[in-house]
C-alpha positions, 0 to 999 in steps of 0.5 A: 526523463520522459515528460508525458503530457496527458494526450501522449499518455492516453496514446501510449496507454491505448497502444500498450498491449500490457495495459489497455486502460490503465487502472489504479492498482491499489491494495484493495484491487490486488486483494479482490483479484485473489478472492475465490470465485464463489461465496460458498464459505462455510461461515456465513459472515466471513472476516477480511484481514487480507488488504491492510484495511482498518477495521475501525473505519472512519472516525465518528467525526469523519462519518458525520462529515460524510453525512453532512457533505452527501447532499452536496455530492452532485457538485465539484468542490475544489475549494474543499480540496484546497482546504484539505491541502492547507490543513495538511500543509500546516500540520506538517510545516510544508508549503502548500504548493509542495502538496497535492491531493489524490485519490489515495496514494497508489495513483501518484505512485503509478503516475510517477512511474509513467513519468520518470521511468522508460526503456532507458530509465529503470524502476527500482524496488525492494523484493518483496514490496508493494507491486503497483509500481511494477504494474505501471512499469509495464506501460512505461516499458521500464526495466524493473529492478527488484532487490531483496531486503536485508537480513533485518528486512530493510531496503538494501540501499547500496544494492539498489544503487549498484544494480540500477545505475540507469535508475529513473525512480527508486521506490522506498516503501517505508514501512515496507509492505509486506514486511511491515518493517522500516528502513532507517532514515539515514539510509534513505538520506544516503540514497538521496545524496548519492543516487544517479543524476536525474533520478527520483526517490519516492518514499511511500509512507502509507503506514507511517502513522503506525510507527514513531519513525521520522518522515522523509518530508524534511528531504522534500522541504530541503528541495531534494529529488524526493516524492513522499506519499501519504494516505488516509486509507490505513490508520484513518480507516478511509480505504474506500473513500480514496484520499491521499497526498503526494508531497514534492517540489511544485514542478514535480507535482505539475508533472503528476498532474499532467498525467492525471489531468482533470480528476477531482476528488470525492467531496465526501472523502475530502470532507472526512479527511479534513475532519480526521486531521482535526482530531489530534488524538485519533492517530495515537489512539488508533496506533495504541489499539493496533499495537495492543491487538498485534502484540496479542497475536505475536504472543500467541504465535510465539507460544505456537512456535509460528515464525513471523516477521516482527512488523511495526504496522497493521499487518505482518508476514507469517511463515506457514512452512507450506504452500502459502496459496493453499493455506489462503484457500483453506482459510477462505473456505473457513470464512477467514480471508487472509492474503497474500504471498509474494513470489520471493516468499511462497510459504509466507502469507500476509495477515492484516491486524483486525479487531481482537475478535477477528484475530481470535477467529483467525487463530482458531481457523489457522490451528484447524488448517495447520492440523491437516496434512497438505494433501488432506488440506487440498482435498478439503478445500471446496472446488470454488476455492481452488481458483486456478489463478489464485495469485498466479501471474498477478505480479512478476 
């Protein structure tokens, strides 16, 4: 394992031709990089169902907490972060020293890649899956092993182990982004029990709250080589406030901190997170809302004979049967921002579940787009929406 200190990390990042100043690649960053370089959409008020954000935003109590904390935003408040960690620890029945708060969950993911992968220790992920870890692997110069999902859209654990006997970090996004599907806990347990010695398993549970699946947190409590990620960006509606957790053994968390260094969280984000955890009905209520809107969209797609993956989250993959990037551009020209494609699924686009009104508008625009031939579609797209790097080359 490579044990990078903060100083050695800075030297390493500065010398890397791939990443000169290691940014945190989040879902929002990736969505923004795909947007057309113009605002000349035919609709004055575009809708954004492209980055798995929650259209409900922070809860009313979380917003009130932000307002009350704002006057104190000129000072660091480490005690407030400790309070957040304590609340999360008690709710999840895990020792507080096993929990560390971060600005979202993408940061600890990328830090872990820098620490536990190297030219001799591979980064292993599903294909398709969330790409931020692969970007970090450019810095650690690790081999990236991408393993296709199974027929039921779960992580192919045996193939991941077989293809990477040199693994440093196994990344399991569960539920998976972009498929929105889950991998049974027993398969993750199998991986943890049989993985190569010295490797770690990271389970990204960013979308955990949209499902009733079990968490991998018990593996951490049992002292296994596992890191579990959580975030307030999704069901809690706090993507722009950047708050999340890494849950692991203390010595693993200390390594993450060695790479991160001094980087206190936003006090308003922490205050909103604490308020959110105190609302016992918030998660089930929002899960019910999301499930209802998602079910309505799935029913519509079935009637339209549109192929899709039956997601359990706040997004889904829909097969356009065309060049997905062309469809993205055509939808954007109509003021409906969708996204995105993955190299292994070029005709499938990912759609975030928005409000019912937003999904009604999505359905109307999509029917209009798909009534045109692809040639006519390309001709109808304004020049500003034919961005030459529309997702091209962004992920390997």
